[in-house]
mmCIF entry with sequence, helices, sheets and N, C-alpha, C, O atoms, coordinates in Angstrom:
data_MODEL
# 
_entry.id   MODEL 
# 
_entity.id                         1 
_entity.type                       polymer 
_entity.pdbx_number_of_molecules   1 
# 
_entity_poly.entity_id                      1 
_entity_poly.type                           'polypeptide(L)' 
_entity_poly.nstd_linkage                   no 
_entity_poly.nstd_monomer                   no 
_entity_poly.pdbx_seq_one_letter_code       MRIRKISSREAWRLMGFTDEDYNKASKVCCETSLYHQAGNSIVVNVMYHLLKSIFA 
_entity_poly.pdbx_seq_one_letter_code_can   MRIRKISSREAWRLMGFTDEDYNKASKVCCETSLYHQAGNSIVVNVMYHLLKSIFA 
_entity_poly.pdbx_strand_id                 A 
# 
loop_
_entity_poly_seq.entity_id 
_entity_poly_seq.num 
_entity_poly_seq.mon_id 
_entity_poly_seq.hetero 
1 1  MET n 
1 2  ARG n 
1 3  ILE n 
1 4  ARG n 
1 5  LYS n 
1 6  ILE n 
1 7  SER n 
1 8  SER n 
1 9  ARG n 
1 10 GLU n 
1 11 ALA n 
1 12 TRP n 
1 13 ARG n 
1 14 LEU n 
1 15 MET n 
1 16 GLY n 
1 17 PHE n 
1 18 THR n 
1 19 ASP n 
1 20 GLU n 
1 21 ASP n 
1 22 TYR n 
1 23 ASN n 
1 24 LYS n 
1 25 ALA n 
1 26 SER n 
1 27 LYS n 
1 28 VAL n 
1 29 CYS n 
1 30 CYS n 
1 31 GLU n 
1 32 THR n 
1 33 SER n 
1 34 LEU n 
1 35 TYR n 
1 36 HIS n 
1 37 GLN n 
1 38 ALA n 
1 39 GLY n 
1 40 ASN n 
1 41 SER n 
1 42 ILE n 
1 43 VAL n 
1 44 VAL n 
1 45 ASN n 
1 46 VAL n 
1 47 MET n 
1 48 TYR n 
1 49 HIS n 
1 50 LEU n 
1 51 LEU n 
1 52 LYS n 
1 53 SER n 
1 54 ILE n 
1 55 PHE n 
1 56 ALA n 
# 
_struct_asym.id          A 
_struct_asym.entity_id   1 
# 
loop_
_struct_conf.conf_type_id 
_struct_conf.id 
_struct_conf.pdbx_PDB_helix_id 
_struct_conf.beg_label_comp_id 
_struct_conf.beg_label_asym_id 
_struct_conf.beg_label_seq_id 
_struct_conf.pdbx_beg_PDB_ins_code 
_struct_conf.end_label_comp_id 
_struct_conf.end_label_asym_id 
_struct_conf.end_label_seq_id 
_struct_conf.pdbx_end_PDB_ins_code 
_struct_conf.beg_auth_comp_id 
_struct_conf.beg_auth_asym_id 
_struct_conf.beg_auth_seq_id 
_struct_conf.end_auth_comp_id 
_struct_conf.end_auth_asym_id 
_struct_conf.end_auth_seq_id 
_struct_conf.pdbx_PDB_helix_class 
_struct_conf.details 
_struct_conf.pdbx_PDB_helix_length 
HELX_P HELX_P1 AA1 SER A 8  ? LEU A 14 ? SER A 8  LEU A 14 1 ? 7  
HELX_P HELX_P2 AA2 ASP A 19 ? SER A 26 ? ASP A 19 SER A 26 1 ? 8  
HELX_P HELX_P3 AA3 GLU A 31 ? GLY A 39 ? GLU A 31 GLY A 39 1 ? 9  
HELX_P HELX_P4 AA4 VAL A 44 ? PHE A 55 ? VAL A 44 PHE A 55 1 ? 12 
# 
_struct_conf_type.id          HELX_P 
_struct_conf_type.criteria    ? 
_struct_conf_type.reference   ? 
# 
loop_
_atom_site.group_PDB 
_atom_site.id 
_atom_site.type_symbol 
_atom_site.label_atom_id 
_atom_site.label_alt_id 
_atom_site.label_comp_id 
_atom_site.label_asym_id 
_atom_site.label_entity_id 
_atom_site.label_seq_id 
_atom_site.pdbx_PDB_ins_code 
_atom_site.Cartn_x 
_atom_site.Cartn_y 
_atom_site.Cartn_z 
_atom_site.occupancy 
_atom_site.B_iso_or_equiv 
_atom_site.pdbx_formal_charge 
_atom_site.auth_seq_id 
_atom_site.auth_comp_id 
_atom_site.auth_asym_id 
_atom_site.auth_atom_id 
_atom_site.pdbx_PDB_model_num 
ATOM 1   N N  . MET A 1 1  ? 36.309 26.475 -19.193 1.00 0.00 ? 1  MET A N  1 
ATOM 2   C CA . MET A 1 1  ? 35.887 27.838 -19.463 1.00 0.00 ? 1  MET A CA 1 
ATOM 3   C C  . MET A 1 1  ? 35.710 28.561 -18.121 1.00 0.00 ? 1  MET A C  1 
ATOM 4   O O  . MET A 1 1  ? 35.124 28.027 -17.180 1.00 0.00 ? 1  MET A O  1 
ATOM 5   N N  . ARG A 1 2  ? 36.221 29.761 -18.065 1.00 0.00 ? 2  ARG A N  1 
ATOM 6   C CA . ARG A 1 2  ? 36.134 30.552 -16.843 1.00 0.00 ? 2  ARG A CA 1 
ATOM 7   C C  . ARG A 1 2  ? 35.064 31.626 -17.001 1.00 0.00 ? 2  ARG A C  1 
ATOM 8   O O  . ARG A 1 2  ? 35.018 32.321 -18.016 1.00 0.00 ? 2  ARG A O  1 
ATOM 9   N N  . ILE A 1 3  ? 34.211 31.756 -16.001 1.00 0.00 ? 3  ILE A N  1 
ATOM 10  C CA . ILE A 1 3  ? 33.145 32.755 -16.024 1.00 0.00 ? 3  ILE A CA 1 
ATOM 11  C C  . ILE A 1 3  ? 33.595 33.943 -15.184 1.00 0.00 ? 3  ILE A C  1 
ATOM 12  O O  . ILE A 1 3  ? 34.015 33.791 -14.037 1.00 0.00 ? 3  ILE A O  1 
ATOM 13  N N  . ARG A 1 4  ? 33.502 35.106 -15.767 1.00 0.00 ? 4  ARG A N  1 
ATOM 14  C CA . ARG A 1 4  ? 33.935 36.329 -15.100 1.00 0.00 ? 4  ARG A CA 1 
ATOM 15  C C  . ARG A 1 4  ? 32.755 36.971 -14.384 1.00 0.00 ? 4  ARG A C  1 
ATOM 16  O O  . ARG A 1 4  ? 31.655 37.052 -14.930 1.00 0.00 ? 4  ARG A O  1 
ATOM 17  N N  . LYS A 1 5  ? 32.991 37.424 -13.165 1.00 0.00 ? 5  LYS A N  1 
ATOM 18  C CA . LYS A 1 5  ? 31.977 38.151 -12.404 1.00 0.00 ? 5  LYS A CA 1 
ATOM 19  C C  . LYS A 1 5  ? 31.920 39.580 -12.931 1.00 0.00 ? 5  LYS A C  1 
ATOM 20  O O  . LYS A 1 5  ? 32.957 40.203 -13.158 1.00 0.00 ? 5  LYS A O  1 
ATOM 21  N N  . ILE A 1 6  ? 30.709 40.099 -13.125 1.00 0.00 ? 6  ILE A N  1 
ATOM 22  C CA . ILE A 1 6  ? 30.601 41.472 -13.628 1.00 0.00 ? 6  ILE A CA 1 
ATOM 23  C C  . ILE A 1 6  ? 31.006 42.456 -12.530 1.00 0.00 ? 6  ILE A C  1 
ATOM 24  O O  . ILE A 1 6  ? 30.845 42.186 -11.340 1.00 0.00 ? 6  ILE A O  1 
ATOM 25  N N  . SER A 1 7  ? 31.521 43.577 -12.950 1.00 0.00 ? 7  SER A N  1 
ATOM 26  C CA . SER A 1 7  ? 31.904 44.603 -11.984 1.00 0.00 ? 7  SER A CA 1 
ATOM 27  C C  . SER A 1 7  ? 30.653 45.337 -11.516 1.00 0.00 ? 7  SER A C  1 
ATOM 28  O O  . SER A 1 7  ? 29.589 45.236 -12.127 1.00 0.00 ? 7  SER A O  1 
ATOM 29  N N  . SER A 1 8  ? 30.801 46.069 -10.430 1.00 0.00 ? 8  SER A N  1 
ATOM 30  C CA . SER A 1 8  ? 29.656 46.823 -9.937  1.00 0.00 ? 8  SER A CA 1 
ATOM 31  C C  . SER A 1 8  ? 29.263 47.908 -10.947 1.00 0.00 ? 8  SER A C  1 
ATOM 32  O O  . SER A 1 8  ? 28.082 48.231 -11.076 1.00 0.00 ? 8  SER A O  1 
ATOM 33  N N  . ARG A 1 9  ? 30.234 48.467 -11.657 1.00 0.00 ? 9  ARG A N  1 
ATOM 34  C CA . ARG A 1 9  ? 29.936 49.462 -12.698 1.00 0.00 ? 9  ARG A CA 1 
ATOM 35  C C  . ARG A 1 9  ? 29.097 48.822 -13.823 1.00 0.00 ? 9  ARG A C  1 
ATOM 36  O O  . ARG A 1 9  ? 28.153 49.436 -14.321 1.00 0.00 ? 9  ARG A O  1 
ATOM 37  N N  . GLU A 1 10 ? 29.440 47.613 -14.209 1.00 0.00 ? 10 GLU A N  1 
ATOM 38  C CA . GLU A 1 10 ? 28.669 46.915 -15.243 1.00 0.00 ? 10 GLU A CA 1 
ATOM 39  C C  . GLU A 1 10 ? 27.260 46.596 -14.755 1.00 0.00 ? 10 GLU A C  1 
ATOM 40  O O  . GLU A 1 10 ? 26.302 46.666 -15.524 1.00 0.00 ? 10 GLU A O  1 
ATOM 41  N N  . ALA A 1 11 ? 27.135 46.250 -13.486 1.00 0.00 ? 11 ALA A N  1 
ATOM 42  C CA . ALA A 1 11 ? 25.810 45.972 -12.920 1.00 0.00 ? 11 ALA A CA 1 
ATOM 43  C C  . ALA A 1 11 ? 24.944 47.229 -12.969 1.00 0.00 ? 11 ALA A C  1 
ATOM 44  O O  . ALA A 1 11 ? 23.762 47.157 -13.307 1.00 0.00 ? 11 ALA A O  1 
ATOM 45  N N  . TRP A 1 12 ? 25.521 48.366 -12.639 1.00 0.00 ? 12 TRP A N  1 
ATOM 46  C CA . TRP A 1 12 ? 24.787 49.633 -12.696 1.00 0.00 ? 12 TRP A CA 1 
ATOM 47  C C  . TRP A 1 12 ? 24.387 49.958 -14.125 1.00 0.00 ? 12 TRP A C  1 
ATOM 48  O O  . TRP A 1 12 ? 23.280 50.436 -14.370 1.00 0.00 ? 12 TRP A O  1 
ATOM 49  N N  . ARG A 1 13 ? 25.280 49.703 -15.065 1.00 0.00 ? 13 ARG A N  1 
ATOM 50  C CA . ARG A 1 13 ? 24.964 49.969 -16.476 1.00 0.00 ? 13 ARG A CA 1 
ATOM 51  C C  . ARG A 1 13 ? 23.807 49.085 -16.945 1.00 0.00 ? 13 ARG A C  1 
ATOM 52  O O  . ARG A 1 13 ? 22.928 49.548 -17.672 1.00 0.00 ? 13 ARG A O  1 
ATOM 53  N N  . LEU A 1 14 ? 23.803 47.822 -16.536 1.00 0.00 ? 14 LEU A N  1 
ATOM 54  C CA . LEU A 1 14 ? 22.719 46.913 -16.923 1.00 0.00 ? 14 LEU A CA 1 
ATOM 55  C C  . LEU A 1 14 ? 21.371 47.359 -16.366 1.00 0.00 ? 14 LEU A C  1 
ATOM 56  O O  . LEU A 1 14 ? 20.328 47.092 -16.964 1.00 0.00 ? 14 LEU A O  1 
ATOM 57  N N  . MET A 1 15 ? 21.393 48.035 -15.228 1.00 0.00 ? 15 MET A N  1 
ATOM 58  C CA . MET A 1 15 ? 20.156 48.508 -14.618 1.00 0.00 ? 15 MET A CA 1 
ATOM 59  C C  . MET A 1 15 ? 19.731 49.873 -15.133 1.00 0.00 ? 15 MET A C  1 
ATOM 60  O O  . MET A 1 15 ? 18.726 50.414 -14.673 1.00 0.00 ? 15 MET A O  1 
ATOM 61  N N  . GLY A 1 16 ? 20.471 50.441 -16.076 1.00 0.00 ? 16 GLY A N  1 
ATOM 62  C CA . GLY A 1 16 ? 20.059 51.680 -16.715 1.00 0.00 ? 16 GLY A CA 1 
ATOM 63  C C  . GLY A 1 16 ? 20.642 52.945 -16.122 1.00 0.00 ? 16 GLY A C  1 
ATOM 64  O O  . GLY A 1 16 ? 20.241 54.046 -16.502 1.00 0.00 ? 16 GLY A O  1 
ATOM 65  N N  . PHE A 1 17 ? 21.579 52.812 -15.199 1.00 0.00 ? 17 PHE A N  1 
ATOM 66  C CA . PHE A 1 17 ? 22.205 53.993 -14.608 1.00 0.00 ? 17 PHE A CA 1 
ATOM 67  C C  . PHE A 1 17 ? 23.369 54.460 -15.481 1.00 0.00 ? 17 PHE A C  1 
ATOM 68  O O  . PHE A 1 17 ? 23.940 53.676 -16.238 1.00 0.00 ? 17 PHE A O  1 
ATOM 69  N N  . THR A 1 18 ? 23.709 55.726 -15.371 1.00 0.00 ? 18 THR A N  1 
ATOM 70  C CA . THR A 1 18 ? 24.832 56.277 -16.116 1.00 0.00 ? 18 THR A CA 1 
ATOM 71  C C  . THR A 1 18 ? 26.116 56.107 -15.299 1.00 0.00 ? 18 THR A C  1 
ATOM 72  O O  . THR A 1 18 ? 26.082 55.835 -14.099 1.00 0.00 ? 18 THR A O  1 
ATOM 73  N N  . ASP A 1 19 ? 27.241 56.274 -15.983 1.00 0.00 ? 19 ASP A N  1 
ATOM 74  C CA . ASP A 1 19 ? 28.523 56.220 -15.284 1.00 0.00 ? 19 ASP A CA 1 
ATOM 75  C C  . ASP A 1 19 ? 28.655 57.369 -14.293 1.00 0.00 ? 19 ASP A C  1 
ATOM 76  O O  . ASP A 1 19 ? 29.317 57.235 -13.264 1.00 0.00 ? 19 ASP A O  1 
ATOM 77  N N  . GLU A 1 20 ? 28.032 58.482 -14.599 1.00 0.00 ? 20 GLU A N  1 
ATOM 78  C CA . GLU A 1 20 ? 28.061 59.620 -13.680 1.00 0.00 ? 20 GLU A CA 1 
ATOM 79  C C  . GLU A 1 20 ? 27.357 59.266 -12.372 1.00 0.00 ? 20 GLU A C  1 
ATOM 80  O O  . GLU A 1 20 ? 27.844 59.599 -11.292 1.00 0.00 ? 20 GLU A O  1 
ATOM 81  N N  . ASP A 1 21 ? 26.210 58.591 -12.471 1.00 0.00 ? 21 ASP A N  1 
ATOM 82  C CA . ASP A 1 21 ? 25.498 58.137 -11.264 1.00 0.00 ? 21 ASP A CA 1 
ATOM 83  C C  . ASP A 1 21 ? 26.378 57.186 -10.455 1.00 0.00 ? 21 ASP A C  1 
ATOM 84  O O  . ASP A 1 21 ? 26.459 57.285 -9.231  1.00 0.00 ? 21 ASP A O  1 
ATOM 85  N N  . TYR A 1 22 ? 27.026 56.275 -11.150 1.00 0.00 ? 22 TYR A N  1 
ATOM 86  C CA . TYR A 1 22 ? 27.896 55.309 -10.478 1.00 0.00 ? 22 TYR A CA 1 
ATOM 87  C C  . TYR A 1 22 ? 29.054 56.010 -9.778  1.00 0.00 ? 22 TYR A C  1 
ATOM 88  O O  . TYR A 1 22 ? 29.376 55.685 -8.635  1.00 0.00 ? 22 TYR A O  1 
ATOM 89  N N  . ASN A 1 23 ? 29.675 56.957 -10.449 1.00 0.00 ? 23 ASN A N  1 
ATOM 90  C CA . ASN A 1 23 ? 30.814 57.668 -9.862  1.00 0.00 ? 23 ASN A CA 1 
ATOM 91  C C  . ASN A 1 23 ? 30.419 58.408 -8.591  1.00 0.00 ? 23 ASN A C  1 
ATOM 92  O O  . ASN A 1 23 ? 31.167 58.419 -7.614  1.00 0.00 ? 23 ASN A O  1 
ATOM 93  N N  . LYS A 1 24 ? 29.243 59.026 -8.608  1.00 0.00 ? 24 LYS A N  1 
ATOM 94  C CA . LYS A 1 24 ? 28.767 59.726 -7.400  1.00 0.00 ? 24 LYS A CA 1 
ATOM 95  C C  . LYS A 1 24 ? 28.556 58.741 -6.257  1.00 0.00 ? 24 LYS A C  1 
ATOM 96  O O  . LYS A 1 24 ? 28.948 59.007 -5.121  1.00 0.00 ? 24 LYS A O  1 
ATOM 97  N N  . ALA A 1 25 ? 27.937 57.604 -6.560  1.00 0.00 ? 25 ALA A N  1 
ATOM 98  C CA . ALA A 1 25 ? 27.649 56.615 -5.516  1.00 0.00 ? 25 ALA A CA 1 
ATOM 99  C C  . ALA A 1 25 ? 28.923 55.946 -5.015  1.00 0.00 ? 25 ALA A C  1 
ATOM 100 O O  . ALA A 1 25 ? 29.021 55.624 -3.831  1.00 0.00 ? 25 ALA A O  1 
ATOM 101 N N  . SER A 1 26 ? 29.894 55.732 -5.887  1.00 0.00 ? 26 SER A N  1 
ATOM 102 C CA . SER A 1 26 ? 31.115 55.034 -5.479  1.00 0.00 ? 26 SER A CA 1 
ATOM 103 C C  . SER A 1 26 ? 31.975 55.871 -4.539  1.00 0.00 ? 26 SER A C  1 
ATOM 104 O O  . SER A 1 26 ? 32.849 55.336 -3.858  1.00 0.00 ? 26 SER A O  1 
ATOM 105 N N  . LYS A 1 27 ? 31.733 57.177 -4.496  1.00 0.00 ? 27 LYS A N  1 
ATOM 106 C CA . LYS A 1 27 ? 32.489 58.038 -3.580  1.00 0.00 ? 27 LYS A CA 1 
ATOM 107 C C  . LYS A 1 27 ? 32.033 57.860 -2.134  1.00 0.00 ? 27 LYS A C  1 
ATOM 108 O O  . LYS A 1 27 ? 32.794 58.135 -1.207  1.00 0.00 ? 27 LYS A O  1 
ATOM 109 N N  . VAL A 1 28 ? 30.797 57.401 -1.936  1.00 0.00 ? 28 VAL A N  1 
ATOM 110 C CA . VAL A 1 28 ? 30.262 57.289 -0.575  1.00 0.00 ? 28 VAL A CA 1 
ATOM 111 C C  . VAL A 1 28 ? 29.902 55.858 -0.171  1.00 0.00 ? 28 VAL A C  1 
ATOM 112 O O  . VAL A 1 28 ? 29.545 55.623 0.983   1.00 0.00 ? 28 VAL A O  1 
ATOM 113 N N  . CYS A 1 29 ? 29.986 54.903 -1.092  1.00 0.00 ? 29 CYS A N  1 
ATOM 114 C CA . CYS A 1 29 ? 29.606 53.519 -0.791  1.00 0.00 ? 29 CYS A CA 1 
ATOM 115 C C  . CYS A 1 29 ? 30.746 52.560 -1.098  1.00 0.00 ? 29 CYS A C  1 
ATOM 116 O O  . CYS A 1 29 ? 31.578 52.821 -1.967  1.00 0.00 ? 29 CYS A O  1 
ATOM 117 N N  . CYS A 1 30 ? 30.771 51.455 -0.379  1.00 0.00 ? 30 CYS A N  1 
ATOM 118 C CA . CYS A 1 30 ? 31.757 50.418 -0.673  1.00 0.00 ? 30 CYS A CA 1 
ATOM 119 C C  . CYS A 1 30 ? 31.274 49.566 -1.851  1.00 0.00 ? 30 CYS A C  1 
ATOM 120 O O  . CYS A 1 30 ? 30.121 49.667 -2.272  1.00 0.00 ? 30 CYS A O  1 
ATOM 121 N N  . GLU A 1 31 ? 32.156 48.742 -2.363  1.00 0.00 ? 31 GLU A N  1 
ATOM 122 C CA . GLU A 1 31 ? 31.864 47.925 -3.548  1.00 0.00 ? 31 GLU A CA 1 
ATOM 123 C C  . GLU A 1 31 ? 30.669 46.996 -3.314  1.00 0.00 ? 31 GLU A C  1 
ATOM 124 O O  . GLU A 1 31 ? 29.823 46.842 -4.196  1.00 0.00 ? 31 GLU A O  1 
ATOM 125 N N  . THR A 1 32 ? 30.596 46.387 -2.151  1.00 0.00 ? 32 THR A N  1 
ATOM 126 C CA . THR A 1 32 ? 29.489 45.484 -1.836  1.00 0.00 ? 32 THR A CA 1 
ATOM 127 C C  . THR A 1 32 ? 28.152 46.211 -1.858  1.00 0.00 ? 32 THR A C  1 
ATOM 128 O O  . THR A 1 32 ? 27.165 45.694 -2.380  1.00 0.00 ? 32 THR A O  1 
ATOM 129 N N  . SER A 1 33 ? 28.124 47.397 -1.295  1.00 0.00 ? 33 SER A N  1 
ATOM 130 C CA . SER A 1 33 ? 26.884 48.182 -1.287  1.00 0.00 ? 33 SER A CA 1 
ATOM 131 C C  . SER A 1 33 ? 26.460 48.558 -2.699  1.00 0.00 ? 33 SER A C  1 
ATOM 132 O O  . SER A 1 33 ? 25.268 48.603 -3.003  1.00 0.00 ? 33 SER A O  1 
ATOM 133 N N  . LEU A 1 34 ? 27.422 48.824 -3.551  1.00 0.00 ? 34 LEU A N  1 
ATOM 134 C CA . LEU A 1 34 ? 27.097 49.177 -4.932  1.00 0.00 ? 34 LEU A CA 1 
ATOM 135 C C  . LEU A 1 34 ? 26.434 48.003 -5.648  1.00 0.00 ? 34 LEU A C  1 
ATOM 136 O O  . LEU A 1 34 ? 25.486 48.200 -6.409  1.00 0.00 ? 34 LEU A O  1 
ATOM 137 N N  . TYR A 1 35 ? 26.926 46.775 -5.410  1.00 0.00 ? 35 TYR A N  1 
ATOM 138 C CA . TYR A 1 35 ? 26.291 45.585 -5.978  1.00 0.00 ? 35 TYR A CA 1 
ATOM 139 C C  . TYR A 1 35 ? 24.860 45.435 -5.455  1.00 0.00 ? 35 TYR A C  1 
ATOM 140 O O  . TYR A 1 35 ? 23.939 45.159 -6.224  1.00 0.00 ? 35 TYR A O  1 
ATOM 141 N N  . HIS A 1 36 ? 24.684 45.615 -4.172  1.00 0.00 ? 36 HIS A N  1 
ATOM 142 C CA . HIS A 1 36 ? 23.355 45.480 -3.567  1.00 0.00 ? 36 HIS A CA 1 
ATOM 143 C C  . HIS A 1 36 ? 22.383 46.517 -4.119  1.00 0.00 ? 36 HIS A C  1 
ATOM 144 O O  . HIS A 1 36 ? 21.226 46.205 -4.398  1.00 0.00 ? 36 HIS A O  1 
ATOM 145 N N  . GLN A 1 37 ? 22.851 47.737 -4.274  1.00 0.00 ? 37 GLN A N  1 
ATOM 146 C CA . GLN A 1 37 ? 21.988 48.791 -4.799  1.00 0.00 ? 37 GLN A CA 1 
ATOM 147 C C  . GLN A 1 37 ? 21.565 48.479 -6.231  1.00 0.00 ? 37 GLN A C  1 
ATOM 148 O O  . GLN A 1 37 ? 20.411 48.700 -6.596  1.00 0.00 ? 37 GLN A O  1 
ATOM 149 N N  . ALA A 1 38 ? 22.475 47.973 -7.033  1.00 0.00 ? 38 ALA A N  1 
ATOM 150 C CA . ALA A 1 38 ? 22.121 47.612 -8.407  1.00 0.00 ? 38 ALA A CA 1 
ATOM 151 C C  . ALA A 1 38 ? 21.131 46.448 -8.415  1.00 0.00 ? 38 ALA A C  1 
ATOM 152 O O  . ALA A 1 38 ? 20.197 46.429 -9.217  1.00 0.00 ? 38 ALA A O  1 
ATOM 153 N N  . GLY A 1 39 ? 21.333 45.493 -7.536  1.00 0.00 ? 39 GLY A N  1 
ATOM 154 C CA . GLY A 1 39 ? 20.445 44.334 -7.464  1.00 0.00 ? 39 GLY A CA 1 
ATOM 155 C C  . GLY A 1 39 ? 19.061 44.674 -6.950  1.00 0.00 ? 39 GLY A C  1 
ATOM 156 O O  . GLY A 1 39 ? 18.092 43.998 -7.297  1.00 0.00 ? 39 GLY A O  1 
ATOM 157 N N  . ASN A 1 40 ? 18.948 45.696 -6.139  1.00 0.00 ? 40 ASN A N  1 
ATOM 158 C CA . ASN A 1 40 ? 17.658 46.082 -5.581  1.00 0.00 ? 40 ASN A CA 1 
ATOM 159 C C  . ASN A 1 40 ? 16.908 47.083 -6.445  1.00 0.00 ? 40 ASN A C  1 
ATOM 160 O O  . ASN A 1 40 ? 15.784 47.463 -6.118  1.00 0.00 ? 40 ASN A O  1 
ATOM 161 N N  . SER A 1 41 ? 17.509 47.506 -7.529  1.00 0.00 ? 41 SER A N  1 
ATOM 162 C CA . SER A 1 41 ? 16.856 48.494 -8.390  1.00 0.00 ? 41 SER A CA 1 
ATOM 163 C C  . SER A 1 41 ? 16.028 47.805 -9.466  1.00 0.00 ? 41 SER A C  1 
ATOM 164 O O  . SER A 1 41 ? 16.069 46.583 -9.609  1.00 0.00 ? 41 SER A O  1 
ATOM 165 N N  . ILE A 1 42 ? 15.291 48.586 -10.207 1.00 0.00 ? 42 ILE A N  1 
ATOM 166 C CA . ILE A 1 42 ? 14.491 48.080 -11.306 1.00 0.00 ? 42 ILE A CA 1 
ATOM 167 C C  . ILE A 1 42 ? 14.744 48.964 -12.527 1.00 0.00 ? 42 ILE A C  1 
ATOM 168 O O  . ILE A 1 42 ? 14.900 50.179 -12.406 1.00 0.00 ? 42 ILE A O  1 
ATOM 169 N N  . VAL A 1 43 ? 14.780 48.350 -13.679 1.00 0.00 ? 43 VAL A N  1 
ATOM 170 C CA . VAL A 1 43 ? 15.025 49.113 -14.900 1.00 0.00 ? 43 VAL A CA 1 
ATOM 171 C C  . VAL A 1 43 ? 13.750 49.874 -15.246 1.00 0.00 ? 43 VAL A C  1 
ATOM 172 O O  . VAL A 1 43 ? 12.715 49.272 -15.530 1.00 0.00 ? 43 VAL A O  1 
ATOM 173 N N  . VAL A 1 44 ? 13.832 51.190 -15.221 1.00 0.00 ? 44 VAL A N  1 
ATOM 174 C CA . VAL A 1 44 ? 12.656 52.038 -15.389 1.00 0.00 ? 44 VAL A CA 1 
ATOM 175 C C  . VAL A 1 44 ? 12.027 51.831 -16.768 1.00 0.00 ? 44 VAL A C  1 
ATOM 176 O O  . VAL A 1 44 ? 10.802 51.780 -16.876 1.00 0.00 ? 44 VAL A O  1 
ATOM 177 N N  . ASN A 1 45 ? 12.829 51.713 -17.809 1.00 0.00 ? 45 ASN A N  1 
ATOM 178 C CA . ASN A 1 45 ? 12.283 51.536 -19.161 1.00 0.00 ? 45 ASN A CA 1 
ATOM 179 C C  . ASN A 1 45 ? 11.496 50.233 -19.280 1.00 0.00 ? 45 ASN A C  1 
ATOM 180 O O  . ASN A 1 45 ? 10.457 50.194 -19.940 1.00 0.00 ? 45 ASN A O  1 
ATOM 181 N N  . VAL A 1 46 ? 11.975 49.185 -18.655 1.00 0.00 ? 46 VAL A N  1 
ATOM 182 C CA . VAL A 1 46 ? 11.266 47.900 -18.696 1.00 0.00 ? 46 VAL A CA 1 
ATOM 183 C C  . VAL A 1 46 ? 9.937  48.008 -17.950 1.00 0.00 ? 46 VAL A C  1 
ATOM 184 O O  . VAL A 1 46 ? 8.909  47.551 -18.449 1.00 0.00 ? 46 VAL A O  1 
ATOM 185 N N  . MET A 1 47 ? 9.950  48.601 -16.774 1.00 0.00 ? 47 MET A N  1 
ATOM 186 C CA . MET A 1 47 ? 8.720  48.762 -16.004 1.00 0.00 ? 47 MET A CA 1 
ATOM 187 C C  . MET A 1 47 ? 7.714  49.628 -16.756 1.00 0.00 ? 47 MET A C  1 
ATOM 188 O O  . MET A 1 47 ? 6.519  49.332 -16.760 1.00 0.00 ? 47 MET A O  1 
ATOM 189 N N  . TYR A 1 48 ? 8.185  50.678 -17.382 1.00 0.00 ? 48 TYR A N  1 
ATOM 190 C CA . TYR A 1 48 ? 7.310  51.564 -18.155 1.00 0.00 ? 48 TYR A CA 1 
ATOM 191 C C  . TYR A 1 48 ? 6.588  50.781 -19.249 1.00 0.00 ? 48 TYR A C  1 
ATOM 192 O O  . TYR A 1 48 ? 5.372  50.900 -19.400 1.00 0.00 ? 48 TYR A O  1 
ATOM 193 N N  . HIS A 1 49 ? 7.325  49.992 -20.003 1.00 0.00 ? 49 HIS A N  1 
ATOM 194 C CA . HIS A 1 49 ? 6.714  49.252 -21.119 1.00 0.00 ? 49 HIS A CA 1 
ATOM 195 C C  . HIS A 1 49 ? 5.806  48.120 -20.626 1.00 0.00 ? 49 HIS A C  1 
ATOM 196 O O  . HIS A 1 49 ? 4.801  47.807 -21.264 1.00 0.00 ? 49 HIS A O  1 
ATOM 197 N N  . LEU A 1 50 ? 6.159  47.508 -19.491 1.00 0.00 ? 50 LEU A N  1 
ATOM 198 C CA . LEU A 1 50 ? 5.267  46.489 -18.927 1.00 0.00 ? 50 LEU A CA 1 
ATOM 199 C C  . LEU A 1 50 ? 3.936  47.102 -18.503 1.00 0.00 ? 50 LEU A C  1 
ATOM 200 O O  . LEU A 1 50 ? 2.871  46.576 -18.827 1.00 0.00 ? 50 LEU A O  1 
ATOM 201 N N  . LEU A 1 51 ? 4.001  48.196 -17.789 1.00 0.00 ? 51 LEU A N  1 
ATOM 202 C CA . LEU A 1 51 ? 2.762  48.848 -17.342 1.00 0.00 ? 51 LEU A CA 1 
ATOM 203 C C  . LEU A 1 51 ? 1.964  49.405 -18.519 1.00 0.00 ? 51 LEU A C  1 
ATOM 204 O O  . LEU A 1 51 ? 0.734  49.368 -18.516 1.00 0.00 ? 51 LEU A O  1 
ATOM 205 N N  . LYS A 1 52 ? 2.660  49.912 -19.507 1.00 0.00 ? 52 LYS A N  1 
ATOM 206 C CA . LYS A 1 52 ? 1.992  50.432 -20.690 1.00 0.00 ? 52 LYS A CA 1 
ATOM 207 C C  . LYS A 1 52 ? 1.220  49.324 -21.423 1.00 0.00 ? 52 LYS A C  1 
ATOM 208 O O  . LYS A 1 52 ? 0.099  49.539 -21.884 1.00 0.00 ? 52 LYS A O  1 
ATOM 209 N N  . SER A 1 53 ? 1.832  48.142 -21.524 1.00 0.00 ? 53 SER A N  1 
ATOM 210 C CA . SER A 1 53 ? 1.163  47.039 -22.208 1.00 0.00 ? 53 SER A CA 1 
ATOM 211 C C  . SER A 1 53 ? -0.008 46.473 -21.390 1.00 0.00 ? 53 SER A C  1 
ATOM 212 O O  . SER A 1 53 ? -0.980 45.971 -21.955 1.00 0.00 ? 53 SER A O  1 
ATOM 213 N N  . ILE A 1 54 ? 0.092  46.559 -20.061 1.00 0.00 ? 54 ILE A N  1 
ATOM 214 C CA . ILE A 1 54 ? -0.989 46.064 -19.212 1.00 0.00 ? 54 ILE A CA 1 
ATOM 215 C C  . ILE A 1 54 ? -2.205 46.993 -19.276 1.00 0.00 ? 54 ILE A C  1 
ATOM 216 O O  . ILE A 1 54 ? -3.340 46.530 -19.379 1.00 0.00 ? 54 ILE A O  1 
ATOM 217 N N  . PHE A 1 55 ? -1.957 48.316 -19.213 1.00 0.00 ? 55 PHE A N  1 
ATOM 218 C CA . PHE A 1 55 ? -3.052 49.284 -19.126 1.00 0.00 ? 55 PHE A CA 1 
ATOM 219 C C  . PHE A 1 55 ? -3.439 49.900 -20.446 1.00 0.00 ? 55 PHE A C  1 
ATOM 220 O O  . PHE A 1 55 ? -4.308 50.771 -20.488 1.00 0.00 ? 55 PHE A O  1 
ATOM 221 N N  . ALA A 1 56 ? -2.815 49.469 -21.526 1.00 0.00 ? 56 ALA A N  1 
ATOM 222 C CA . ALA A 1 56 ? -3.157 50.057 -22.842 1.00 0.00 ? 56 ALA A CA 1 
ATOM 223 C C  . ALA A 1 56 ? -4.277 49.295 -23.514 1.00 0.00 ? 56 ALA A C  1 
ATOM 224 O O  . ALA A 1 56 ? -4.689 49.649 -24.619 1.00 0.00 ? 56 ALA A O  1 
# 
């Protein structure tokens, strides 16, 4: 079985960014930087619900 590496666009989608955000960033960044940016981000909806459950 072969495992496929996700594309940088898919990584951005998993982190909650839109394709429009990705297209803007891809015009000024290389592919490696796009992967790093997705990896260094946090999903805002997940953080919101975690903090909501902690402080509610």
